[in-house]
N, C-alpha and C positions, 0 to 999 in steps of 0.2 A: 505493499501499499503507499501510496505517498506520501509527501510530507505534510500536503493539504488538507488532503479527508481524514489525517491523524490529528492535525493540529483542531478540525472543524467538531471530530468527535469528541478531543477534549473539552471544546467550546464550549461544547451541546451539555456533555457528563457534569462540567464546571458549572452552567448556569441550573440543572438539575437540581443540584446539591443546595446552592445558595439561596434560589427561589421556591422550593418545597420543601429542604428539609432542614435547612435552619426556620422554616416560619413554625415548623412543627416544636422547634427545643420549644419555643417560648408557655407552651400549655406545659410539656415536659420539665422546665423548669417550675413553675406554677405550685405543680403535684410533689416536684423533690421537696421544693423548700417547705411544704407544709408539716413535714416534723425534724428538715437537715437543715443545719445552720446555713446561710446562704453561701459565706468567703469558702468556709469548707468544704462544702457542697463543689462547688464551682470547683476551687484548686485541687482535692483529689480527684475531680473529670478529668484535670487539663494534666496533670502530673500522671497519669495512669493513660493517656493519651500518646501525652509526648512521649513516654517510655515505652511505649510499644513500638509509635513511628519510629523512634532513633533507634530500635532494636533491629526494627524491619530495612531502617536502611545501612545500617553499618554490616547491617547480616548480607547484605546487596553489592559489598565493595564500596560504597560512599566513603568521603575522607571524612574524619573526625572535623566536628567545632576547633576552632583554634585557639588560644587566650585571648585575640584581639577581636573576635565574634560577640564577646561575653558582652562588653555594653552596652551593643546594640541589641542586642535579641534583651538584655534587662530592660531598655528602653523601650525596645515595642512589645515587651510581653506584661511591662508595665501599665503602659498604653492602651493595647491592647484586650489583656485579660484581665490586669488586679482590678484598674478602675472603671472601665465599660464594662466589661460581663459581669465582675465583681455586684456593680453598681443596678445593671440592670436585676440583676440574683435577689438583692438584699431590696428595691422596689417592689417586686412583683410579692413579698409579704405584708405589703399595704394597695398592693393597687393589681384589679383583673392583668393576665396573660394579654388577652387581646388589647388592652387600653398601651400597655407596652412596647408591643408591637406598634400600634401607632405611633409612640412617640420617638420609636428608635428608628422610624421610617424617614425620622428628618437628617437623618446625617446628608447624603446630599445635597441637601442647603447646607448645610456646614461648610460641607469638602467645594464648595464654590467660594464662598468668602473669605475661605483659609489658604486656598490655592491662590487664590487674589492676592492677600498680606503677605506670602511665602515672599523674598529675595526673588527678584527675577518677572514676580505671576505679574499676569493678565486681567486687567478689570470686568468684571463680568459688567453684560450687557444691559440694556434698561430690563427685560424680560427676566433675567437673573436675579434682580433685584424685586422683581415683582413677585417672583416665587418665593423669596424667601417674607416677602411680608406678607404671601396671602396661607403660608406655611404655618407660619408662627404665629398668626390669627386664629390658626386650627388647634394646635396647639394652647395657646392663651382661653380659646373656647373649654377647653376640656377640664383647663387648671380654674375657671373663673368657681364663685361659690355657688354652689344651688343648693340651698337649705333641704331642699328637696329628696337629691339624687347628689347627696357631695361625696367627691373625689378626692382623695388622700394629695394633699399637695405639696408634701414633702417627695413623693413620690415620684409625683409628677417634676420636681426638682432634679431630682434624682437621676431620673431619667435623660432630663437634659445634658448632665453632668458627662452622662457614658456615651449621649452622642458625641460631644464634644471632643471627648477621650481619644471617640473611636475614629473619628475624621481625623485628627493631629495624629495619631496612631499608624491610621491608613497611608497618609502622604508622606509619615516618616521611614516605613520600612518599604517604599518604596527604592529610597535613595540610600540606605542605611547600608553596613558594612557586612551584611547576614552571611553566611556560608552559599555558598555559590550554588550545593545541591538544595533543589527544591525541598524534597523529604526533611533534609537535616537543619534546612533552616526553620520550617515549620515545628520541627521538632524543639528547638532550642527554645523557640517566644513560646511553645507551649510549657517547655518542663519552668522556662524563669519565670513565668507569669504564675503557672499554676503555684508553684515555690510563694511569691511571692503573696497569693493571696489566700493559702494557707497559715503561713506568717504573720497575715493580718488579721484572719478570723483568732486564731491565738491568741493574740492580741488583745483583742478585742472580747475574750471569755466564751468565743462559742466554742470551745472543750468543755466547761462546766454544762451548758446548756444542752449538750447533744446526748440524745435520749434511744440508747438503739434500742429497748424493749417498744418503743415506738414505732416503729420505722414497719414497714406491710409491704410485700409484695413489690404491691402495683408503684412505690412510693424505688424501691430498688431499681423495679423496670424501668422508671423514671431516667434513672439517675443512669445509666446501661444506657439509654437511647441519646442519651448528652454523649456520653463516653462517644459513642460510635459514629452517629448521622449529627451530630454539633461539631463535634471537635475533630475527629477523623478524618470525614468526610466533610462538613459543611467550613470548618476554619482553614483546613489546606484549600480548600477547591479556592475560597476567598484571596488566598492569599496568592495563589494561582493568578488567579486573575486579574489583578493588582498589578502582577510583573508581564503579564501576556496580552491585554489587552486597555483599552481608556480608562480611564475613570468612572465614564460614565457607561459603559457595561459593565465593572464592577460593581457598581451600585444599584444599579436592574433589581435588585433583589429586593428596592424600596417597593417596590409598585405590587410585588407577589405575597411579601412573608404576612403584611398586616391581613391579606386573604385568608390565605391559611388559618395564619392565629384567630380572627376572627368568627371562621367557623368551625375550629377545634374547640374554642371558648363556650362556643353558642351549642356545641353538639355535645362535647364530651366533659364539659366543666359546667354547664348551665351556667354560662354566663349572661347578665340579663342588660345589653346596651341599650341606654336614656337616648333617647331623639337628637343630643346635642352631641353624642357623643358618633354617631353617622354623618353630622354637618361633619364637625372635624376630620373626621375620617375624608370626607369629600375633599375639604379643604386641603388636607396635607398631600393626598396619594395627588391630586389634581394638583400641586405644589411642583412636587417629582418629578411628577410626568414633564411638568413644563421646562425644570430646568434640566432634567437629563434629556428629553428627545431633541432640545433644541441646542447640548453642547457633542451630541456625537459625532464622529471623527474618523477616519479609516483608519481601521483595523493596523495597526502597530506591526512591521515586519517581527515575527517570533525572535527574542532576545540569542545571543548564541548561548548553545546545548553548558546548560551548567549553572547560568545565568538567572537565578531566581530570588524569590521573596525567603 
């Protein structure tokens, strides 16, 4: 098979992982954090996934990470996993999984602004600013006081912090001095981020709040789903997309994730969404569509073999 069809097949597989599998992780997180402390749950998930991926990469003969890769992996792991994923997991102890997916879908809006603010960045056109304004109005609608159907404002703020950290980490990881091997690089970021999450969870006393006797089969299944579908497949696919496609394609998951999360939340979690949530969803997804669709660029040529996130 020639290189072009192989690359297209990889692109389709990666998009399926970030569109569908990632969308399912919001409900899985919601189930897991019912009894598992959020940072310890997430940290052990990424540590296990990172160990499995690193072991497989080294078994295949990939080069081991070098000392100079440690700091970039720590920075990327802190931004993408410790802060971003950790805040999402913590927020889902306070808000519904569908709400979390809606707020997190604002990532392309932040990336538009941060890509402009970086050295040498280009100023977004008017429609870009319009998209950001519309998207943020949707988030404001979610967080607005409603005595009849209140939402946890602190949870919304945590989710916004998660989107900012994810956006900065995504832009940083595209140029960071990480290992050349795709798998080794991804595993290194998982291991660093997971270790930081576990350390943070222990520092906040989550170890004392862990009640093994309360853990049921569905919580264990949700954790395993997060390891496999969320970390090994979803996170790996996202980092591959960041290096092999445009930011618009890499962040296109923001269109689909809320729909998957809304469906699973209503079907499996019996989450009832008020009319203002649907209005906010239309504003946020519409804003993301406006920004991402107008930013499409011709796909870049695949990088030289071995250069990946």
